[in-house]
C-alpha positions as a printed NumPy array, in Angstrom:
array([[-164.457,  -28.292, -160.212],
       [-163.857,  -29.858, -156.804],
       [-160.319,  -31.066, -156.356],
       [-156.835,  -31.125, -157.797],
       [-157.681,  -34.06 , -160.068],
       [-160.109,  -31.799, -161.936],
       [-157.11 ,  -29.762, -163.079],
       [-154.607,  -32.433, -164.029],
       [-152.848,  -30.249, -166.613],
       [-151.893,  -26.636, -165.935],
       [-150.405,  -24.268, -168.468],
       [-147.656,  -21.777, -167.665],
       [-146.981,  -19.156, -170.333],
       [-143.696,  -17.315, -169.837],
       [-140.582,  -19.102, -168.617],
       [-138.436,  -16.478, -166.984],
       [-137.202,  -16.928, -163.421],
       [-140.672,  -16.878, -161.866],
       [-142.363,  -18.88 , -164.601],
       [-139.834,  -21.652, -163.998],
       [-140.317,  -21.678, -160.228],
       [-144.124,  -21.67 , -160.657],
       [-143.819,  -24.635, -163.021],
       [-141.636,  -26.365, -160.405],
       [-144.25 ,  -25.775, -157.701],
       [-147.   ,  -27.272, -159.854],
       [-144.885,  -30.309, -160.783],
       [-144.16 ,  -30.935, -157.102],
       [-147.908,  -30.735, -156.403],
       [-148.507,  -33.551, -158.898],
       [-149.757,  -31.679, -161.946],
       [-148.802,  -32.091, -165.55 ],
       [-147.351,  -28.781, -166.694],
       [-147.498,  -27.433, -170.231],
       [-144.902,  -24.664, -170.24 ],
       [-145.039,  -22.287, -173.186],
       [-142.022,  -20.084, -173.959],
       [-143.023,  -16.939, -175.906],
       [-139.317,  -15.974, -175.91 ],
       [-137.262,  -18.599, -177.809],
       [-134.202,  -18.111, -175.597],
       [-136.213,  -19.347, -172.6  ],
       [-136.673,  -22.728, -174.288],
       [-133.   ,  -23.43 , -173.718],
       [-132.897,  -22.211, -170.119],
       [-136.258,  -23.351, -168.739],
       [-135.607,  -27.071, -168.346],
       [-132.193,  -26.366, -166.844],
       [-133.716,  -23.991, -164.275],
       [-136.612,  -26.309, -163.406],
       [-134.31 ,  -29.316, -163.112],
       [-132.009,  -27.355, -160.786],
       [-135.015,  -26.388, -158.608],
       [-136.147,  -30.015, -158.399],
       [-132.668,  -31.33 , -157.584],
       [-132.226,  -28.771, -154.81 ],
       [-135.735,  -29.538, -153.506],
       [-134.799,  -33.217, -153.242],
       [-131.548,  -32.35 , -151.498],
       [-133.456,  -30.172, -148.992],
       [-136.097,  -32.917, -148.511],
       [-138.843,  -30.706, -149.897],
       [-139.708,  -33.632, -152.184],
       [-139.192,  -37.363, -151.757],
       [-138.423,  -38.316, -155.358],
       [-135.65 ,  -37.46 , -157.8  ],
       [-136.147,  -34.798, -160.465],
       [-136.842,  -37.28 , -163.276],
       [-140.06 ,  -38.337, -161.536],
       [-141.438,  -34.805, -161.897],
       [-139.857,  -33.915, -165.216],
       [-141.807,  -36.647, -166.993],
       [-144.895,  -34.495, -166.387],
       [-143.321,  -31.412, -167.992],
       [-143.734,  -30.314, -171.591],
       [-141.785,  -27.239, -172.713],
       [-142.987,  -25.847, -176.011],
       [-143.46 ,  -22.793, -178.224],
       [-146.794,  -24.132, -179.445],
       [-149.869,  -22.625, -177.748],
       [-151.982,  -25.457, -179.173],
       [-150.442,  -27.73 , -176.527],
       [-152.512,  -25.836, -173.927],
       [-155.72 ,  -27.292, -175.364],
       [-156.411,  -29.72 , -172.497],
       [-155.416,  -27.36 , -169.684],
       [-158.163,  -26.391, -167.261],
       [-156.024,  -23.606, -165.83 ],
       [-153.441,  -21.387, -167.53 ],
       [-151.081,  -19.022, -165.686],
       [-149.58 ,  -16.143, -167.677],
       [-146.117,  -15.02 , -166.489],
       [-145.008,  -12.574, -169.178],
       [-143.514,   -9.094, -168.68 ],
       [-145.566,   -6.2  , -167.295],
       [-146.718,   -4.863, -170.666],
       [-150.447,   -4.845, -171.332],
       [-150.085,   -5.064, -175.111],
       [-147.884,   -8.145, -174.844],
       [-150.266,   -9.725, -172.358],
       [-153.254,   -9.004, -174.616],
       [-151.536,  -10.747, -177.534],
       [-150.724,  -13.729, -175.284],
       [-154.319,  -13.955, -174.002],
       [-155.637,  -14.1  , -177.555],
       [-153.342,  -17.02 , -178.348],
       [-154.387,  -18.821, -175.155],
       [-158.118,  -18.291, -175.699],
       [-157.858,  -19.558, -179.251],
       [-157.071,  -23.049, -177.924],
       [-158.418,  -23.563, -174.363],
       [-161.964,  -24.628, -173.568],
       [-164.655,  -22.097, -172.533],
       [-164.625,  -23.567, -168.999],
       [-160.873,  -23.278, -168.453],
       [-159.591,  -20.633, -166.053],
       [-157.082,  -17.943, -167.036],
       [-154.834,  -16.142, -164.579],
       [-151.989,  -13.638, -164.573],
       [-148.975,  -13.437, -162.304],
       [-148.918,   -9.652, -162.693],
       [-147.864,   -7.639, -159.66 ],
       [-148.544,   -4.195, -161.121],
       [-151.489,   -4.185, -163.548],
       [-155.06 ,   -4.243, -162.141],
       [-156.856,   -7.517, -162.855],
       [-159.989,   -5.617, -163.885],
       [-157.973,   -4.002, -166.683],
       [-156.386,   -7.267, -167.809],
       [-159.638,   -9.214, -167.859],
       [-161.051,   -6.649, -170.307],
       [-158.425,   -7.877, -172.758],
       [-160.103,  -11.312, -172.809],
       [-163.325,  -12.665, -174.304],
       [-164.492,  -14.26 , -171.035],
       [-163.572,  -11.889, -168.166],
       [-165.568,  -13.887, -165.6  ],
       [-163.007,  -16.697, -165.671],
       [-159.98 ,  -14.418, -165.355],
       [-158.072,  -13.888, -162.072],
       [-154.763,  -12.737, -160.734],
       [-152.437,  -15.332, -159.215],
       [-149.674,  -13.306, -157.59 ],
       [-146.764,  -15.53 , -156.532],
       [-143.559,  -14.838, -154.625],
       [-140.121,  -15.94 , -155.832],
       [-139.022,  -18.689, -155.426],
       [-142.56 ,  -19.959, -155.98 ],
       [-141.836,  -23.582, -155.09 ],
       [-140.579,  -22.764, -151.572],
       [-142.648,  -19.759, -150.451],
       [-146.073,  -20.129, -148.843],
       [-147.3  ,  -16.838, -150.295],
       [-149.996,  -16.582, -152.972],
       [-152.627,  -13.949, -153.682],
       [-155.747,  -14.833, -155.682],
       [-157.179,  -11.571, -157.001],
       [-160.687,  -11.059, -158.342],
       [-161.283,   -8.434, -161.   ],
       [-164.547,   -6.504, -161.247],
       [-166.038,   -9.187, -163.494],
       [-164.466,  -12.293, -161.951],
       [-166.753,  -15.103, -160.798],
       [-166.154,  -15.17 , -157.035],
       [-167.01 ,  -18.876, -156.852],
       [-164.172,  -19.647, -159.239],
       [-161.903,  -17.467, -157.105],
       [-162.864,  -19.49 , -154.037],
       [-162.084,  -22.64 , -155.992],
       [-158.583,  -21.363, -156.824],
       [-158.152,  -20.505, -153.145],
       [-158.861,  -24.129, -152.196],
       [-156.797,  -25.543, -155.06 ],
       [-153.738,  -23.535, -154.052],
       [-153.681,  -25.291, -150.67 ],
       [-152.589,  -28.369, -152.641],
       [-149.634,  -26.319, -153.875],
       [-148.345,  -25.801, -150.33 ],
       [-149.683,  -22.256, -150.101],
       [-151.321,  -20.28 , -147.318],
       [-153.25 ,  -18.103, -149.785],
       [-154.984,  -14.748, -149.588],
       [-158.199,  -14.212, -151.559],
       [-158.433,  -10.56 , -152.612],
       [-162.14 ,  -10.196, -153.304],
       [-161.991,   -6.621, -154.646],
       [-159.428,   -5.522, -157.218],
       [-156.974,   -2.811, -156.22 ],
       [-153.656,   -1.831, -157.812],
       [-150.778,   -3.651, -156.086],
       [-153.196,   -6.033, -154.294],
       [-152.418,   -6.595, -150.591],
       [-148.759,   -7.35 , -150.008],
       [-147.378,   -4.953, -152.612],
       [-149.38 ,   -2.054, -151.194],
       [-147.99 ,   -2.76 , -147.741],
       [-144.436,   -3.32 , -148.961],
       [-144.247,   -0.376, -151.344],
       [-145.266,    1.933, -148.516],
       [-142.269,    0.493, -146.639],
       [-139.973,    0.851, -149.692],
       [-140.978,    4.499, -150.102],
       [-140.324,    5.304, -146.448],
       [-137.007,    3.424, -146.469],
       [-135.772,    5.359, -149.506],
       [-136.971,    8.624, -147.972],
       [-134.963,    7.988, -144.798],
       [-131.805,    7.446, -146.857],
       [-132.377,   10.378, -149.215],
       [-132.93 ,   12.735, -146.29 ],
       [-129.828,   11.62 , -144.443],
       [-131.444,    9.893, -141.441],
       [-129.733,    6.566, -142.101],
       [-127.661,    4.713, -144.686],
       [-128.939,    1.927, -146.918],
       [-127.065,   -0.532, -144.685],
       [-128.618,    0.901, -141.506],
       [-132.177,    0.744, -142.851],
       [-131.697,   -2.841, -144.018],
       [-130.192,   -3.831, -140.685],
       [-133.115,   -2.308, -138.783],
       [-135.674,   -4.074, -140.982],
       [-134.088,   -7.525, -140.858],
       [-133.743,   -7.378, -137.059],
       [-137.218,   -5.964, -136.386],
       [-139.875,   -6.912, -138.925],
       [-137.632,   -9.715, -140.196],
       [-137.668,  -11.181, -136.708],
       [-141.443,  -11.704, -136.447],
       [-143.003,  -11.63 , -139.908],
       [-142.528,  -15.333, -140.63 ],
       [-144.735,  -16.077, -137.622],
       [-147.35 ,  -13.304, -137.776],
       [-148.579,  -10.425, -139.916],
       [-148.953,   -6.794, -138.901],
       [-152.333,   -7.137, -137.164],
       [-151.393,  -10.142, -135.041],
       [-148.12 ,   -8.382, -134.208],
       [-150.021,   -5.377, -132.864],
       [-152.243,   -7.724, -130.842],
       [-149.2  ,   -9.469, -129.393],
       [-147.363,   -6.289, -128.474],
       [-150.208,   -4.054, -127.302],
       [-152.695,   -2.288, -129.583],
       [-152.953,    0.973, -127.517],
       [-149.245,    1.687, -127.99 ],
       [-149.664,    1.726, -131.773],
       [-152.718,    3.944, -131.478],
       [-150.689,    6.458, -129.48 ],
       [-147.723,    6.455, -131.858],
       [-149.885,    6.767, -134.991],
       [-151.249,   10.174, -133.954],
       [-147.817,   11.785, -133.933],
       [-145.937,    9.624, -136.461],
       [-148.34 ,    9.479, -139.402],
       [-148.116,   13.203, -140.246],
       [-144.319,   12.85 , -140.61 ],
       [-144.266,    9.836, -142.96 ],
       [-143.407,   10.235, -146.621],
       [-146.464,   10.406, -148.874],
       [-144.758,   11.314, -152.146],
       [-146.274,   10.209, -155.455],
       [-143.148,   10.399, -157.635],
       [-140.526,    7.678, -158.08 ],
       [-137.702,    8.6  , -155.656],
       [-134.473,    9.942, -157.144],
       [-132.341,    7.315, -155.365],
       [-133.897,    4.397, -157.26 ],
       [-134.52 ,    6.422, -160.426],
       [-130.814,    7.171, -160.773],
       [-129.869,    3.507, -160.371],
       [-132.316,    2.346, -163.04 ],
       [-131.359,    5.106, -165.484],
       [-127.731,    3.962, -165.201],
       [-128.764,    0.397, -166.05 ],
       [-128.711,   -0.999, -162.518],
       [-130.65 ,   -4.226, -161.967],
       [-129.354,   -5.246, -158.543],
       [-127.433,   -8.492, -158.174],
       [-128.489,   -9.479, -161.706],
       [-125.746,   -7.184, -163.039],
       [-123.943,   -6.309, -159.781],
       [-125.324,   -2.754, -159.825],
       [-127.943,   -1.726, -157.29 ],
       [-128.291,    0.074, -153.969],
       [-125.147,   -1.762, -152.895],
       [-121.845,   -2.131, -154.733],
       [-120.985,   -5.717, -155.674],
       [-118.177,   -7.582, -157.288],
       [-119.394,  -10.25 , -159.707],
       [-118.495,  -12.878, -157.114],
       [-120.424,  -11.094, -154.343],
       [-123.516,  -10.763, -156.531],
       [-123.451,  -14.486, -157.347],
       [-122.955,  -15.407, -153.694],
       [-125.896,  -13.224, -152.641],
       [-128.127,  -15.086, -155.12 ],
       [-126.889,  -18.421, -153.783],
       [-127.347,  -17.279, -150.184],
       [-130.911,  -16.165, -150.869],
       [-131.67 ,  -19.592, -152.325],
       [-130.227,  -21.274, -149.224],
       [-132.264,  -18.971, -147.006],
       [-135.508,  -19.658, -148.895],
       [-135.296,  -23.345, -147.986],
       [-134.28 ,  -22.671, -144.385],
       [-137.027,  -20.116, -143.745],
       [-139.574,  -22.436, -145.348],
       [-138.626,  -25.19 , -142.916],
       [-138.978,  -22.781, -140.001],
       [-142.295,  -21.464, -141.285],
       [-143.713,  -24.977, -141.585],
       [-143.105,  -25.438, -137.85 ],
       [-145.409,  -22.47 , -137.25 ],
       [-148.36 ,  -22.685, -139.691],
       [-151.131,  -20.088, -139.613],
       [-153.385,  -22.416, -137.582],
       [-150.737,  -23.378, -135.021],
       [-152.666,  -22.046, -132.   ],
       [-155.834,  -23.823, -133.089],
       [-153.834,  -27.071, -133.329],
       [-152.398,  -26.529, -129.854],
       [-155.884,  -25.946, -128.402],
       [-157.181,  -29.121, -130.063],
       [-154.206,  -31.091, -128.713],
       [-154.838,  -29.807, -125.188],
       [-158.512,  -30.72 , -125.41 ],
       [-157.615,  -34.26 , -126.448],
       [-155.127,  -34.503, -123.61 ],
       [-157.733,  -33.326, -121.071],
       [-160.249,  -35.789, -122.474],
       [-157.788,  -38.664, -122.02 ],
       [-157.026,  -37.631, -118.447],
       [-160.728,  -37.454, -117.574],
       [-161.336,  -41.063, -118.645]])
């Protein structure tokens, strides 16, 4: 496999919120998408969601053509047999290993031996999932961020038995999807970004539970500190930009005081036990009216397009491009 044309058709199994945005991303990239809905109710919602994503993408100038141009390459089905010609299948079902195992069996019954299988799991180790398949060497994690058609994030995760060459191929392929991917060469629970973020979630909850700050205060601090620079750089570049020795000094005294608990914190446990799902049902860390919850969802969608546009002005290789431009300018002046 060498280029996008080698993988004309891509299968997406599971059409919840993320499955629909992944399908949208692949349609925008020019693929034919075979979208399988294991849950019948998703058959009714999937096309509506994908169409809405495509219409908004046209409005925001993310794509140049109307939704119908992309929708002609979409098949939504309950029939796994339709995946037969797919060279890549992405599983997006719930985080339940038994359900995933049953789905993998149905996929492997129809795809070719050379087709790649991936999971969008964010919690289950890839090495464990690939053991549920007959060909673990072709199995990888593809960890997306919602909304998948606007974000640049993607992790490609190798399990213990994954063929690294195939992982490198997926890394290159995902560039055609508008991603700035990370290739995780060794499997670890939570992969890269979730391990970093869940350490932050744990500390944030600890600060609230122990009375150091309110939920609102912690959120405000995060959005005006890390939220200020993270679209441009990651944590290592940030330390380079702001002085490595200062972090070294702070770490010695701060690290011993950070939360290192291994239990789910009571603050979030209580919310979930009472049925809270955040803005999805207007019950989370914040109190919402139904209108407020809906407006927060709409505002997040607006933001995802705006922050994408800003991020595209500052790609990961921006400094390299500036150096190349300066070299060309110097060369012209020297003639």
